[in-house]
C-alpha positions in Angstrom: -89.4 109.7 35.4 -86.2 107.7 34.9 -83.1 106.9 37.8 -80.3 105.4 38.2 -78.6 103.7 41.0 -75.0 102.5 40.9 -72.4 100.6 44.0 -69.3 102.4 45.4 -67.4 103.8 42.8 -64.2 104.3 44.3 -62.9 107.2 42.4 -64.6 105.7 39.6 -66.7 108.4 38.1 -66.1 109.5 34.8 -66.8 105.4 34.4 -70.6 105.8 36.4 -71.1 108.9 34.5 -70.2 107.0 30.8 -72.3 103.9 32.0 -74.7 105.9 32.6 -74.8 108.4 29.6 -74.3 104.3 27.1 -78.4 104.0 28.5 -80.8 103.1 26.2 -83.2 105.9 27.7 -81.9 109.0 29.1 -82.0 109.6 33.0 -83.2 111.7 35.3 -81.6 110.7 38.1 -78.6 109.2 39.7 -78.0 107.6 43.1 -74.7 106.7 44.8 -74.9 105.3 48.3 -71.9 105.7 49.6 -68.1 105.7 48.5 -67.7 108.0 45.9 -64.3 109.1 47.7 -65.1 112.8 46.9 -61.3 113.8 47.3 -60.5 117.6 46.1 -57.3 117.7 46.1 -53.6 115.8 48.1 -54.6 117.2 50.5 -57.1 115.6 51.6 -55.9 112.2 51.3 -54.7 112.1 54.5 -58.6 112.3 55.9 -58.7 108.6 53.5 -58.9 105.7 56.2 -57.2 103.0 55.1 -53.4 102.4 54.3 -51.2 105.8 51.8 -51.9 103.0 48.4 -55.2 103.0 48.7 -56.1 106.2 48.9 -55.7 107.5 45.7 -57.1 111.0 44.1 -60.1 109.6 41.2 -62.0 111.4 39.5 -63.5 113.6 41.6 -60.8 116.8 41.8 -62.1 117.9 37.9 -66.3 117.7 39.0 -65.4 119.9 42.0 -63.1 122.7 39.7 -65.0 122.5 37.7 -62.9 121.2 34.5 -66.1 118.6 34.6 -70.4 118.6 34.9 -71.6 116.3 36.2 -74.5 115.5 32.9 -77.2 114.0 35.4 -78.5 115.1 38.7 -76.6 113.1 41.3 -77.5 112.2 44.4 -75.3 110.6 47.0 -74.8 109.2 50.3 -70.9 109.0 52.3 -69.4 105.2 52.9 -66.2 104.6 54.9 -63.8 105.3 52.5 -64.0 109.3 52.4 -62.9 112.7 51.8 -63.9 112.5 55.5 -63.1 116.6 56.2 -65.0 117.9 53.3 -68.4 115.4 53.8 -67.6 117.1 57.0 -68.0 120.2 56.1 -71.7 119.8 54.2 -73.0 116.7 57.8 -76.4 118.4 57.1 -75.9 118.6 53.1 -74.8 120.5 50.0 -73.8 120.4 46.8 -70.4 118.4 47.2 -70.2 119.9 43.3 -72.6 120.8 40.2 -75.4 118.7 39.5 -73.8 116.3 42.8 -75.7 116.5 46.6 -74.6 114.7 49.2 -77.8 113.9 51.3 -76.0 114.6 54.5 -74.4 112.6 57.1 -78.4 112.1 57.7 -80.9 113.5 55.6 -84.0 113.9 53.0 -85.1 115.5 50.2 -87.2 115.6 47.4 -86.9 115.6 43.8 -89.4 116.3 41.8 -91.9 115.4 44.6 -90.2 111.7 45.2 -88.8 111.6 48.6 -85.4 110.1 48.9 -83.7 109.8 52.5 -80.7 108.9 52.8 -77.5 108.1 56.2 -74.4 107.9 55.3 -71.6 105.6 56.9 -71.2 102.9 58.6 -72.1 101.0 61.5 -69.0 100.7 64.1 -70.2 99.2 67.6 -68.3 101.2 69.8 -69.0 104.5 68.1 -72.1 103.7 67.9 -73.6 105.7 71.1 -71.2 107.9 71.0 -71.4 111.6 69.9 -69.5 113.5 67.2 -66.3 114.0 68.8 -64.1 113.9 66.6 -61.6 116.9 65.7 -61.5 118.0 62.1 -58.9 117.9 60.0 -59.1 114.2 61.6 -56.1 112.1 62.3 -55.8 109.2 63.5 -58.2 106.6 64.8 -60.8 109.3 64.0 -60.0 108.6 60.4 -62.5 105.5 60.6 -64.4 106.9 63.8 -66.2 109.9 61.5 -68.1 107.5 59.0 -69.1 105.7 61.9 -73.4 105.9 62.2 -74.3 106.8 65.8 -77.6 106.5 67.5 -78.9 110.0 67.7 -79.3 110.0 64.0 -81.4 107.3 64.0 -83.2 108.2 66.6 -84.1 111.1 64.5 -84.9 108.4 61.7 -87.2 106.6 64.0 -89.3 110.2 63.7 -90.2 110.8 60.4 -93.7 109.6 59.7 -94.1 110.2 56.2 -94.2 107.6 53.7 -90.4 107.5 52.1 -90.1 106.4 48.0 -86.1 105.8 48.7 -83.9 104.9 51.2 -80.1 104.8 50.5 -77.3 103.2 52.9 -73.4 101.8 52.6 -74.3 99.3 54.9 -77.4 96.7 54.4 -79.9 96.4 56.9 -78.9 93.1 58.9 -81.2 89.8 58.4 -81.5 91.4 54.5 -79.3 87.7 53.3 -82.8 85.9 54.5 -85.2 87.8 52.2 -83.4 87.3 48.9 -81.4 84.2 47.2 -79.3 83.8 50.3 -77.1 80.2 48.2 -76.0 82.9 45.0 -75.3 85.3 47.5 -72.9 82.6 49.3 -71.7 80.8 46.2 -69.9 84.5 45.2 -68.9 85.3 48.7 -68.2 82.5 51.0 -66.7 84.3 53.7 -70.1 85.7 54.3 -71.6 83.3 55.9 -70.4 83.4 59.3 -71.4 86.7 60.2 -75.3 85.7 58.2 -75.1 82.5 60.7 -74.9 84.8 63.7 -76.4 87.8 62.7 -73.7 90.4 62.6 -73.5 90.9 58.4 -74.5 94.7 58.3 -76.6 96.6 60.6 -78.8 96.0 63.0 -80.0 100.2 63.8 -80.0 99.9 60.0 -82.0 97.3 60.1 -84.0 98.7 62.9 -85.1 101.8 60.4 -86.0 99.5 57.7 -88.9 98.0 59.8 -90.0 101.2 61.1 -90.0 103.3 57.5 -90.8 100.4 55.4 -89.4 102.5 52.0 -90.7 101.4 48.2 -87.5 100.7 47.9 -84.0 100.6 49.8 -80.5 100.9 47.7 -76.9 100.4 49.5 -73.3 99.0 48.4 -70.3 98.2 50.2 -70.1 94.6 49.8 -69.0 95.2 46.6 -71.7 92.5 44.9 -75.1 92.6 43.9 -77.9 90.9 45.9 -81.7 91.9 45.8 -84.1 90.9 48.6 -87.6 91.6 49.2 -88.5 91.9 52.4 -93.4 91.5 53.3 -93.2 94.2 56.6 -95.7 92.4 59.5 -95.6 89.2 56.4 -94.6 85.4 59.2 -92.9 84.4 56.4 -90.8 87.7 54.4 -88.6 85.7 52.1 -89.3 86.5 48.6 -91.2 84.2 46.7 -91.8 83.4 43.0 -88.4 85.1 41.5 -89.9 88.4 42.3 -86.9 89.7 43.9 -85.7 92.7 43.3 -82.4 91.4 41.9 -84.6 90.4 38.2 -82.4 91.8 35.4 -78.8 93.0 36.0 -77.0 96.5 34.8 -73.2 95.8 33.8 -71.4 98.4 33.2 -74.9 100.0 32.1 -76.2 98.4 29.9 -80.0 98.9 30.3 -82.1 95.9 31.4 -86.1 94.3 31.2 -87.6 92.7 33.9 -86.6 95.3 36.7 -90.0 94.9 39.2 -93.0 97.5 39.0 -92.5 100.3 41.2 -94.8 100.6 44.2 -94.9 104.7 45.9 -94.9 104.7 49.5 -97.1 107.8 49.4 -100.1 105.0 47.4 -99.3 102.9 51.2 -101.9 103.4 53.1 -99.8 103.9 56.9 -96.0 105.1 57.4 -94.8 103.1 54.1 -95.3 100.3 51.9 -96.0 96.5 52.4 -92.2 95.5 51.5 -89.2 96.7 50.0 -87.4 95.9 47.2 -83.8 95.8 48.3 -80.8 96.1 46.1 -76.7 95.9 46.5 -74.6 96.8 43.8 -71.5 96.5 43.3 -68.6 98.3 42.7 -67.7 100.3 39.7 -65.5 99.0 37.5 -65.3 97.4 33.6 -66.9 94.6 33.9 -69.1 94.0 36.9 -72.2 94.8 37.9 -72.7 98.3 39.5 -75.4 100.0 37.6 -78.8 99.5 37.7 -81.7 101.1 35.6 -85.5 101.5 37.5 -88.2 104.1 35.6 -90.1 105.2 38.5 -94.0 107.6 38.3 -93.6 111.2 38.3 -95.5 112.6 41.4 -96.7 115.7 42.0 -94.5 117.6 38.7 -96.2 114.5 36.9 -97.1 115.6 33.1 -94.7 118.7 33.1 -91.9 119.2 31.5 -88.4 118.5 33.0 -86.5 121.7 33.6 -83.7 123.0 31.8 -80.0 122.0 33.2 -79.8 124.3 36.9 -76.7 126.9 36.5 -74.6 127.3 39.3 -73.6 130.7 39.8 -70.7 131.0 41.7 -69.8 133.9 41.1 -72.8 135.9 41.7 -73.1 133.7 45.6 -69.3 135.4 46.4 -70.5 138.6 45.9 -73.3 138.5 48.1 -76.2 138.1 45.5 -78.3 135.3 46.8 -78.3 131.5 45.1 -81.2 131.0 42.9 -83.5 128.0 43.9 -83.3 124.7 42.2 -87.1 123.3 40.4 -86.3 119.8 40.5 -84.7 119.2 44.2 -86.5 120.0 48.0 -85.6 120.4 51.1 -88.3 118.0 52.8 -89.9 120.2 55.0 -91.0 117.1 57.5 -86.7 117.0 57.7 -86.1 120.2 58.2 -89.4 119.8 61.4 -87.2 117.5 63.6 -83.4 118.7 63.2 -84.9 121.8 63.9 -86.8 120.2 66.5 -83.6 117.8 67.6 -81.0 119.8 66.9 -79.6 120.9 70.8 -79.7 117.3 71.3 -76.3 116.6 69.3 -73.1 115.9 71.4 -69.9 116.4 70.1 -68.0 113.9 73.6 -67.8 111.0 73.2 -69.9 110.1 76.5 -73.1 111.2 76.1 -76.3 111.8 78.0 -79.1 109.2 77.2 -81.2 110.9 73.9 -85.3 112.1 75.2 -88.2 109.5 74.8 -89.1 110.9 71.4 -93.2 109.6 71.4 -93.7 111.1 75.1 -96.6 113.7 75.1 -94.1 116.5 75.5 -91.6 115.6 72.8 -94.4 114.7 70.1 -95.9 118.6 71.4 -91.8 120.2 70.2 -92.1 118.1 67.2 -95.7 119.5 66.2 -93.7 123.1 66.8 -91.0 122.4 64.5 -92.9 121.6 62.1 -95.6 124.9 62.4 -92.4 127.3 62.3 -90.9 125.2 59.1 -94.8 125.5 57.4 -95.2 129.6 58.4 -92.0 130.8 58.7 -90.0 128.9 56.0 -93.1 128.5 53.8 -95.7 130.7 53.9 -93.4 133.6 52.3 -93.0 131.1 48.9 -96.8 130.9 48.0 -96.1 127.2 47.7 -95.7 124.0 49.6 -92.3 123.5 48.3 -89.1 124.9 48.9 -86.2 124.9 46.4 -82.7 124.2 47.6 -80.4 127.2 46.7 -78.1 126.2 43.9 -75.1 127.6 46.2 -72.2 125.7 45.8 -68.9 127.2 46.3 -65.3 126.4 46.3 -63.6 125.7 50.3 -60.2 124.0 49.4 -58.2 125.4 46.5 -59.6 123.7 43.2 -56.8 121.2 42.1 -55.4 121.4 38.9 -52.4 117.6 38.3 -49.5 118.0 36.8 -48.8 116.8 33.1 -48.7 112.8 33.4 -45.1 111.3 32.7 -45.2 108.8 29.4 -44.9 105.5 30.8 -46.5 106.3 34.4 -50.4 105.6 35.5 -52.1 108.4 35.1 -52.4 111.5 37.6 -56.4 111.0 38.3 -55.3 107.3 39.4 -52.2 108.8 41.8 -52.3 107.7 45.7 -50.9 109.2 48.4 -47.7 107.9 48.2 -47.0 109.0 45.0 -47.1 112.4 46.0 -45.1 111.9 48.4 -45.0 110.5 52.4 -46.1 113.8 53.7 -49.0 115.3 52.4 -50.1 118.0 54.5 -53.5 117.2 55.9 -56.3 119.9 54.6 -57.7 122.6 56.4 -60.3 122.8 58.1 -62.8 125.3 56.4 -66.2 127.0 56.9 -69.3 125.8 54.2 -71.2 128.6 53.3 -73.8 126.2 52.8 -73.7 124.5 56.2 -73.8 128.2 57.7 -76.6 129.1 56.0 -78.8 126.0 56.0 -78.1 126.4 60.0 -79.2 130.0 60.2 -82.5 129.0 57.9 -83.3 126.3 60.1 -82.4 128.0 63.6 -79.8 126.2 64.3 -76.6 126.8 66.2 -73.9 125.2 63.8 -71.6 123.3 66.1 -70.7 121.1 63.1 -69.3 123.4 60.9 -68.5 127.0 63.0 -64.8 128.4 61.9 -62.5 127.4 59.9 -60.7 128.7 56.7 -63.3 130.8 54.5 -63.9 129.3 51.5 
C-alpha cells in the first residue's frame, strides 16, 4: 500500500492534490495532520481563529459542494486554524466532504487493516483540564479554546491496548527535537532554541501518548518546518544513530523520493507497540516547501486483494431515508468504539470538571471489557465478519457556496479573506449533523456534542 502525508494545508487543497497526482507511483491514501481549513462558505470564516485578514476561504468549499472530488481517500485531523463550527458537528468523526474523512477530536479507524489514530488541535495549558464548554457558533476566545486538546482525550488514549500503526497530531510531542538532528532544526528555526531547552516546544500530553502507545509512525505539522526523528522506546540513549532518522529523503512539491526508512507495522511487534517510533513533521503547503512525503507500507488484512473502486456517496438516497452503503476500505476501530461507549458519560461541558476515574482499577477495566463485548455482540455479530465499514453518509449541513465570478485584476475569489466579504460576515448557524446522530445511536451514547441545531 502506498500512502502520502502532508503538513498544514491552510486551504491549499488543490496544490496538495496536484502534488499527490504528480508522484511517480499512485497512492492509496492521503493523511493530513491538521490546518486543512474546512471552510464551506464565508459564513464559516468567523469561527476561524486569527485576524480577519488571515481567514481565507481557500479551496475546500468546492470539495464540500461537490464541484470537485478528492482524487484519493483522505484522512485528516484538525489543527489550530480550522472552521471550528463545522468540525465540531463531527467531533466523533465523519465525512467532511466526499472521500475526505475527519478523525474527530480524537479517533481511531482502520484503512485496509492499517490502524490510524489522530488527535486534533494543539495543547493549551489553560484549557487542558476543562470540559468542552464552548458554545456554538463559537465567538470571542472560544475560537481558540475549542481547538485546545483536553485531558479527557488523553485519558481515553491511555486506555488503548491494541497496537497503533500511525498516529497523527498537529503539534509535536515535547522533547522530540532531542531525537533527531536538532542542530539542523535550529539552523532552520533558531527561535525554537529557548522552548527546546526548557521542554516547552510541543505538547506534553502528546508525548505521554507517544511513550505509552509507541506507534510505528507519528506524523505532525504545525511548526512549518520539516523534521524527522526516531524515538527508541525503553532505550537509555534514544537519540537517532547512524543517520537513520525519518527525515531521509525529501518530497518538495510532491516529488517522490528514495530513502524513506523501512516500514515496521506495530502489530508485528510483541506487546503494546513498536520498539521505536519514526516521527516526521512536514512544512506547510506552499510551492517550493517540503510539505509532502510518500511512504510504502505493507497491506494488512486485505493483502493480496485488488483495491476497490473509488467510493460513491449517495447523498440523494440518504436524504430519502435509505441506509447508506458502507466503505469497503475504511472501517471503524472496534476497540475505540468500546472506549467511546465506556467513557462518553464522563465527558463534561463545563469549565470546572470533576476528576476523571482511575481507568486501571478492576471496576473500570470490567466496564471496558463489558463495552468491548457489547460492540462485538451487538455491532459485529450481525455482519458475519470482524469489520464494520464506515457508512458513506456524507450530507451537506450548511448550504454549499458558489463564489461570484472573479473580477479581472483582482486576486482569485477562492483566496479572499473575511475582510473581502465585508466586515460583518454572518457566522454559520449551529447545524445538527446526521452523521454524528447516527454514530451516537450506533454506539449507544448520548449526543451531547451536537444535540441540536438546524437540520442540514
